[in-house]
C-alpha positions in Angstrom: -2.4 63.1 23.0 -4.3 61.3 20.3 -1.2 61.1 18.2 0.6 59.4 21.1 -2.1 56.9 21.9 -1.3 54.4 19.1 -1.0 50.9 20.5 2.2 49.0 20.7 0.3 46.5 18.6 -0.9 48.8 15.9 1.7 47.4 13.6 -0.3 44.2 13.8 -3.6 45.7 12.9 -2.6 47.8 9.9 -5.6 47.9 7.6 -7.9 46.3 10.2 -9.3 49.1 12.4 -6.9 52.1 12.6 -9.2 54.1 14.7 -9.3 51.6 17.6 -6.3 52.3 19.7 -5.9 50.9 23.1 -2.3 51.6 24.3 0.3 54.4 24.2 2.6 54.7 21.2 5.9 53.0 21.2 8.8 55.0 19.9 12.5 54.7 20.3 14.7 57.5 21.6 15.5 58.7 18.1 11.8 58.9 17.2 11.6 55.8 15.1 8.6 53.6 15.6 8.7 49.8 15.9 7.4 49.3 12.5 9.0 46.0 11.5 9.7 44.1 14.7 7.8 42.9 17.7 8.0 45.3 20.7 10.0 44.0 23.6 8.3 42.6 26.7 8.7 45.0 29.7 7.2 43.0 32.5 8.4 40.1 34.5 4.9 38.6 34.8 3.6 38.0 31.3 0.2 36.8 32.5 -0.5 40.1 34.3 1.2 42.3 31.7 -0.6 45.5 30.8 0.1 44.6 27.2 -2.6 41.9 27.4 -6.0 43.6 27.6 -8.5 42.4 30.0 -10.7 39.6 28.6 -14.3 40.6 28.5 -17.4 39.4 26.8 -17.0 42.3 24.3 -13.4 41.5 23.3 -14.6 41.3 19.7 -15.0 45.1 19.8 -11.5 45.4 20.9 -10.2 43.0 18.3 -12.1 43.2 15.1 -12.3 39.9 13.0 -9.1 39.2 11.0 -8.9 37.9 7.5 -8.1 34.2 7.3 -4.9 34.8 5.4 -3.6 37.2 8.2 -4.9 35.2 11.1 -1.6 33.6 12.0 0.5 36.7 11.4 -1.7 39.3 13.2 -3.3 37.4 16.0 -2.4 39.1 19.3 -3.5 36.1 21.3 -0.9 34.0 19.6 1.7 36.6 20.6 0.5 37.2 24.1 -0.7 33.9 25.2 0.2 31.0 22.9 3.8 31.4 22.0 5.5 31.5 25.4 8.8 29.8 25.9 9.8 28.3 29.2 12.8 30.6 29.5 10.6 33.8 29.6 10.8 35.4 33.0 7.7 35.1 35.1 6.2 32.3 33.1 4.1 30.1 35.3 3.8 26.5 34.0 0.9 25.8 36.3 -1.3 28.2 34.3 -0.2 27.1 30.8 -3.2 24.8 30.2 -5.7 27.5 31.4 -4.2 30.0 28.9 -4.5 27.5 26.1 -8.1 26.8 27.0 -8.9 30.6 27.2 -7.2 31.1 23.8 -9.3 28.2 22.4 -12.5 29.8 23.6 -11.4 33.1 22.0 -10.7 31.4 18.7 -14.1 29.7 18.5 -15.9 32.9 19.6 -14.1 35.0 17.0 -15.2 32.4 14.4 -18.8 32.7 15.6 -18.6 29.1 16.7 -19.7 27.4 19.9 -17.0 26.1 22.2 -15.9 22.5 21.8 -17.5 21.9 25.2 -21.0 22.8 23.7 -23.0 21.5 20.9 -22.2 22.9 17.4 -24.7 25.0 15.7 -24.9 24.9 11.9 -23.1 23.4 8.9 -21.9 26.8 7.8 -19.9 27.0 11.0 -18.4 23.7 10.1 -17.2 25.1 6.8 -15.7 28.1 8.6 -13.9 25.9 11.0 -12.5 23.7 8.3 -11.3 26.7 6.3 -9.6 28.5 9.1 -7.9 25.5 10.6 -6.7 24.3 7.2 -5.0 27.7 6.8 -3.5 27.5 10.3 -1.7 24.2 10.6 -0.4 25.1 14.1 -3.9 24.6 15.5 -4.2 21.0 14.4 -1.8 20.0 17.2 -4.4 20.8 19.8 -6.2 17.7 20.8 -9.4 19.6 21.8 -9.6 21.1 18.3 -8.9 17.8 16.6 -11.7 16.1 18.6 -14.1 18.8 17.7 -13.2 18.7 14.0 -13.8 14.9 14.1 -17.2 15.3 15.5 -18.1 17.9 12.9 -16.9 15.7 10.1 -18.8 12.7 11.3 -22.0 14.7 11.7 -21.5 16.2 8.2 -21.2 12.7 6.7 -24.3 11.5 8.5 -26.4 14.5 7.4 -25.4 14.9 3.7 -28.0 12.4 2.5 -30.8 12.5 5.0 -33.3 11.9 2.2 -34.8 8.5 1.5 -33.6 6.4 -1.4 -36.9 6.8 -3.3 -36.2 10.6 -3.6 -33.1 9.7 -5.6 -34.9 7.7 -8.2 -33.4 8.3 -11.6 -30.4 10.0 -10.0 -28.7 7.0 -8.3 -25.8 6.8 -10.8 -25.1 10.5 -10.4 -25.2 10.2 -6.6 -22.9 7.2 -6.8 -20.2 9.3 -8.5 -19.9 11.3 -5.3 -17.8 9.7 -2.6 -20.3 10.4 0.2 -23.3 9.5 -2.0 -21.6 6.3 -2.9 -21.2 5.5 0.8 -24.9 6.3 1.3 -25.8 3.8 -1.4 -23.4 1.2 0.1 -25.2 1.5 3.4 -28.5 0.9 1.7 -27.1 -2.3 0.1 -25.9 -3.5 3.5 -29.4 -3.0 5.0 -30.5 -5.8 2.7 -33.9 -4.5 1.8 -35.0 -6.1 -1.6 -36.7 -3.0 -2.8 -33.6 -0.8 -2.2 -31.4 -3.4 -3.8 -33.7 -3.6 -6.8 -33.8 0.1 -7.3 -30.0 0.5 -7.2 -29.6 -2.5 -9.4 -32.0 -1.2 -12.1 -30.1 2.1 -12.4 -26.6 0.7 -12.6 -27.0 -2.5 -14.5 -26.7 -0.8 -17.9 -23.5 1.1 -16.7 -21.6 -1.9 -15.3 -18.3 -0.9 -17.0 -18.4 2.6 -15.7 -19.4 1.6 -12.2 -16.7 -1.1 -11.7 -13.8 0.9 -13.1 -14.6 4.1 -11.1 -12.5 4.9 -8.0 -15.6 5.3 -5.8 -18.3 3.4 -7.5 -16.4 0.1 -7.6 -17.0 -0.2 -3.9 -20.7 0.1 -4.5 -20.4 -2.6 -7.2 -18.7 -4.9 -4.7 -21.4 -4.3 -2.1 -24.1 -4.9 -4.7 -22.6 -8.2 -5.9 -22.9 -9.6 -2.4 -26.6 -8.9 -2.1 -27.9 -9.6 -5.6 -30.3 -12.5 -6.2 -29.8 -15.1 -8.9 -31.7 -13.2 -11.6 -29.8 -10.0 -10.9 -26.5 -11.8 -10.8 -27.0 -13.4 -14.1 -27.7 -10.0 -15.7 -24.5 -8.6 -14.2 -22.4 -11.6 -15.4 -23.9 -11.3 -18.9 -23.2 -7.5 -19.0 -19.6 -8.1 -17.8 -18.7 -10.9 -20.3 -20.6 -9.6 -23.3 -17.7 -7.8 -24.8 -14.1 -9.2 -24.6 -12.5 -5.7 -25.0 -14.6 -4.3 -22.1 -13.9 -7.3 -20.0 -10.2 -7.0 -20.6 -10.2 -3.3 -19.7 -12.1 -4.1 -16.5 -9.6 -6.7 -15.4 -6.6 -4.6 -16.3 -8.0 -1.6 -14.4 -6.7 -1.1 -10.9 -10.3 -0.6 -9.6 -12.0 -3.0 -12.0 -9.7 -5.9 -11.0 -11.0 -5.6 -7.4 -14.6 -5.6 -8.5 -14.0 -8.6 -10.7 -12.4 -10.6 -7.9 -15.4 -9.9 -5.7 -17.8 -10.9 -8.4 -15.9 -14.2 -8.9 -15.9 -14.8 -5.2 -19.7 -14.6 -4.9 -20.6 -16.6 -8.0 -22.2 -19.9 -6.8 -24.2 -21.0 -9.8 -22.6 -23.4 -12.2 -24.0 -21.5 -15.1 -22.6 -18.2 -14.0 -19.2 -19.7 -13.4 -19.2 -21.3 -16.8 -20.0 -18.0 -18.4 -17.2 -16.3 -16.5 -14.6 -18.9 -17.2 -15.4 -19.2 -20.9 -15.0 -15.4 -21.3 -11.8 -15.2 -19.2 -10.2 -18.2 -21.1 -10.4 -16.1 -24.3 -8.3 -13.4 -22.8 -6.3 -15.5 -20.3 -2.8 -14.9 -21.8 -3.3 -11.1 -21.7 -4.5 -11.2 -18.1 -1.8 -13.5 -16.8 0.9 -11.1 -18.1 -0.6 -8.0 -16.4 0.0 -6.8 -12.9 -3.7 -6.3 -12.3 -5.2 -8.9 -14.6 -3.3 -11.9 -13.2 -5.1 -11.5 -9.9 -8.4 -12.2 -11.6 -7.1 -15.5 -13.1 -5.6 -16.5 -9.7 -8.9 -15.8 -8.0 -10.7 -18.1 -10.4 -8.2 -20.9 -9.6 -8.8 -20.4 -5.9 -12.6 -19.9 -6.0 -13.7 -22.5 -8.6 -13.4 -26.2 -8.8 -10.6 -27.5 -11.0 -13.1 -29.0 -13.5 -14.7 -25.6 -13.9 -11.4 -23.8 -14.7 -10.2 -26.4 -17.2 -10.5 -24.0 -20.2 -8.1 -21.6 -18.4 -5.6 -24.4 -17.6 -5.6 -25.5 -21.2 -4.8 -22.0 -22.4 -2.0 -21.6 -19.8 -0.5 -25.0 -20.9 -0.6 -23.9 -24.6 1.3 -20.8 -23.8 3.4 -22.2 -20.9 6.8 -20.8 -21.9 5.5 -17.4 -22.8 3.6 -17.1 -19.4 6.5 -18.6 -17.4 8.9 -16.0 -18.5 6.7 -13.1 -17.6 6.9 -11.2 -14.2 3.2 -11.7 -13.4 2.7 -14.8 -15.5 5.2 -16.9 -13.5 3.1 -16.4 -10.5 -0.1 -17.6 -12.3 1.7 -20.6 -13.7 2.8 -21.7 -10.2 -0.8 -21.4 -9.0 -2.0 -23.4 -12.0 0.4 -26.2 -11.2 -0.7 -26.1 -7.6 -4.4 -26.3 -8.2 -4.4 -28.6 -11.3 -5.2 -32.2 -11.1 -4.9 -35.3 -13.4 -4.2 -34.7 -17.1 -4.1 -30.9 -16.7 -1.4 -31.0 -14.1 0.6 -33.6 -16.1 0.4 -31.4 -19.2 1.7 -28.4 -17.3 4.5 -30.4 -15.7 5.6 -31.7 -19.0 5.8 -28.3 -20.6 7.8 -26.9 -17.7 10.2 -29.9 -17.6 10.9 -29.7 -21.3 11.9 -26.1 -21.0 13.7 -26.4 -17.6 17.1 -25.4 -18.8 15.9 -22.2 -20.5 13.6 -21.4 -17.5 16.4 -22.0 -15.0 18.5 -19.1 -16.2 15.6 -16.7 -16.8 14.9 -13.9 -14.3 11.3 -15.1 -13.8 11.3 -18.6 -15.2 13.7 -19.8 -12.5 11.0 -19.3 -9.9 8.8 -21.8 -11.8 11.5 -24.4 -11.8 12.2 -23.9 -8.1 8.5 -24.2 -7.4 8.4 -27.6 -9.1 11.4 -28.8 -7.2 9.8 -27.6 -4.0 6.7 -29.8 -4.6 8.9 -32.9 -4.0 7.3 -35.0 -6.6 9.9 -37.7 -7.6 9.0 -37.9 -11.3 9.0 -34.1 -11.8 12.3 -33.7 -9.8 14.0 -36.5 -11.8 12.8 -35.0 -15.1 14.2 -31.5 -14.2 17.6 -32.9 -13.0 17.9 -34.9 -16.2 17.4 -31.7 -18.3 19.9 -29.8 -16.2 22.6 -32.5 -16.1 25.9 -31.4 -17.6 25.0 -27.7 -17.1 25.2 -27.3 -13.3 28.5 -25.4 -13.4 27.3 -23.1 -16.1 24.1 -22.5 -14.2 26.0 -22.0 -11.0 27.7 -19.0 -12.4 24.5 -17.5 -13.7 22.7 -14.9 -11.5 19.3 -16.8 -11.7 20.5 -20.3 -12.4 22.6 -20.4 -9.3 19.4 -20.2 -7.2 18.1 -23.3 -9.1 21.3 -25.2 -8.5 21.2 -24.4 -4.8 17.5 -25.5 -4.7 18.6 -28.8 -6.3 21.3 -29.4 -3.7 19.2 -28.6 -0.7 15.8 -30.1 -1.7 16.4 -33.3 -3.6 17.3 -36.6 -1.9 20.9 -37.5 -1.3 21.0 -40.1 -4.1 20.2 -37.3 -6.5 22.3 -34.5 -5.0 25.6 -36.5 -4.9 25.8 -36.7 -8.7 25.4 -32.9 -8.9 28.3 -32.4 -6.5 30.4 -34.9 -8.3 29.8 -33.0 -11.6 30.7 -29.7 -10.0 33.9 -30.7 -8.3 35.2 -32.6 -11.3 34.5 -29.8 -13.7 37.7 -28.0 -15.0 36.1 -24.7 -14.0 35.5 -25.6 -10.4 38.2 -23.2 -9.1 36.7 -20.4 -11.2 33.3 -21.3 -9.8 34.7 -20.9 -6.2 35.8 -17.4 -7.0 32.7 -16.4 -8.9 30.3 -13.8 -7.4 27.3 -16.3 -7.7 29.2 -19.6 -8.0 30.8 -19.3 -4.6 27.3 -19.6 -3.0 26.7 -22.9 -4.9 30.1 -24.2 -3.8 29.2 -23.4 -0.2 25.9 -25.2 -0.5 27.6 -28.2 -2.1 30.1 -28.3 0.7 27.3 -28.2 3.3 25.3 -30.9 1.5 28.2 -33.3 0.7 28.8 -36.3 3.0 31.5 -38.9 3.6 34.2 -39.2 1.0 32.6 -36.7 -1.2 32.9 -34.0 1.5 36.5 -34.9 2.2 37.4 -34.8 -1.5 35.9 -31.3 -1.8 37.6 -30.0 1.3 41.0 -31.3 0.0 40.5 -29.6 -3.3 39.7 -26.3 -1.7 42.5 -26.5 0.9 45.1 -27.0 -1.9 44.2 -23.7 -3.3 44.7 -21.8 0.0 47.4 -19.4 -1.4 45.0 -18.3 -4.2 41.8 -18.2 -2.1 42.7 -16.8 1.3 42.7 -13.2 0.1 40.1 -13.5 -2.6 36.8 -11.7 -1.8 34.6 -14.6 -2.8 37.0 -17.6 -2.6 37.8 -16.9 1.1 34.2 -17.6 2.0 34.4 -21.1 0.6 37.9 -21.6 2.1 36.7 -20.5 5.6 33.7 -22.9 5.3 36.0 -25.8 4.2 38.4 -25.2 7.2 35.4 -25.1 9.6 34.0 -28.3 8.0 37.0 -30.5 8.5 36.2 -34.0 9.8 37.7 -34.8 13.1 41.2 -36.1 13.0 41.7 -34.7 9.6 45.4 -34.1 8.6 44.6 -31.1 6.4 46.3 -27.9 7.4 
């Protein structure tokens, strides 16, 4: 009889407890055991099935603890209670939640954990919970488990550094390298106690470069900058600007650039600002042309008075063309023009206008020219139009220059836009422009901007080319706009 008392579930417990059998053996008519597949359900009421043993306080004797890696595959409660489908005969939807709750209690008890409805016991249990549930992703969909895990994590973060700051004397830099330790030190900075701030400052002031460029410690640096007094701030500024190479690396670093922006933001002393601007002006060209570094220069322009950033503006003006044709530099140049005043602004404007034609057809420089046109300053606008005169059709058929020509047509006054339209429609290449992938957009803008006799002339020219344009992929757009823009009473077909 003993040979015939192997459980239908013994295939699930191979290697766990082979001497603990609790159900008759399951064999087929030809003597083969179900060794590789799940035995079929033979009851119409799964909840009362004899296959599911009665739950008692000693179920752990019946089901010995499973290894974490086999928990999903060999957990009888998953098979018997958790993985029901609505189509299974006898399944009662009313009791589904109670089964899930009971399974949850079993899971926590098997892990030697208290139920989510009770207070958790020790940190070692927290570790067990995290390990098991990370290996069993199906459990993370349970809202009760998710809530319990969140509570455990929050308590773990609160209790990691229960010691006082004085106990960490001489070890603050090491603690700051840990993410949770860094958060602990940030909280101490936010408390605003001078003695705590002084202790943290003294241990990090000689390691500023390491702190501000670290993925975790740069947040501590930003918190510390906000609460430092004048004496401490001066030491930090001196440490940052002492070496141009280190300062460059800090500004170009993805973490260091954020710390530098925060430092610039909190500088209030004229002396500190002067030291910072003097150092940044020496490396301004490098910073303006970097995706991280240009944010530092722009933050100076926004945070400091224009007189205080004059050295930076002078460097930008000296290298205007080089900066304007850079992906990041064109953004900095636009901000320089926006914030500059007096002679600084005039110098920048002059450099841009002198190079307007070259910038207009450049992938990045065209944004600078459009920015100047958008400022609606008569002298600057007139200067740019003068530099571009005679080249509007050429620019209209350029991918980047076409944007500049459209900006001219839409943003400049009528007395300045009409000469542009006149140049375009009287150019021998006007028909080619209409059929061009970029030029057709300029033709449409010119047609929308033109007024009076100039508009009628343009419509007439376009309509005469109907046989050539009506089936052209680009020309038909201009033709359709011309037909829809006809003045009332027009005799054009």
